[in-house]
C-alpha positions, 0 to 999 in steps of 0.5 A: 506513492506519496510518502516514500523516499526516492530510494525506496521507490527506485528499489520497488520499481527497479526489477520491472524497469530491468525486465522491460528495458531488456525487452523494450516493452511497457510494463503492461506489455510484458508476458509471462513467457518473457519473464520466464525467459529473462530470469532463465537467461540474462536475468539469472541470479541466485534463487533468493534474488530471483524470488525477490525480484519476481515478488517485487514485479508481482506486487508492482502489477497488483498495485497497477491493477488496483490503482491504474488498470482503468486509466491504462485501459482507457488511454492505451487499450491495454489490460493490466495483468501480472506477467508472474504466472500462478507457478511463480507467484508468491504464496501471499501476494498482499491481497488486502484489497484496495484501500482508499482513504476517506474524504475530508467530508467523510472524516468530518461527519465521522468525528461529528457523529462520534462527538455527539455520542460522547454524552451517552458514553458509559465511561465518559472520561475514557470515551473523551480521551479516545476521541481527543487522541484520535482527533489529534492524530487526524489533525496532525497527520501523524503516520501510523508507525509514528503513532504506534511509538507514542507512549503515555507515562505517569498516572492518568490525570483524568477524573474517574 
């Protein structure tokens, strides 16, 4: 998980490691029954803490299912499935689907096509501005959260 600090990664996987260590199993070997037993017994904490841990475990498995299910099946012959059953699953699992960034070739083709269309743009200065800003953000590799913080001040010096 590129771009995440070690402390963030640790916080995300800690509940999975906690339960798997208790039962001495690999994550994909963890069953819904074991998860229920753990949080009813040795892992019993406050309702909010348990909910937070179960949500974290379910999100971890959603990540495994989307990114590594095929590889785990090939290497270990195991099917990756969340041990968090429908009764314990959070209402919104973050089911946004797998997002695979476009390749360098796809991005090159995208910007080339956009650049060709600039000449026929209805509002040429606006179209060029948008193209330049997008291309600059792409080349610099700025993160989306950082890009959202960018503020342009002063009047636009573009010809209108």
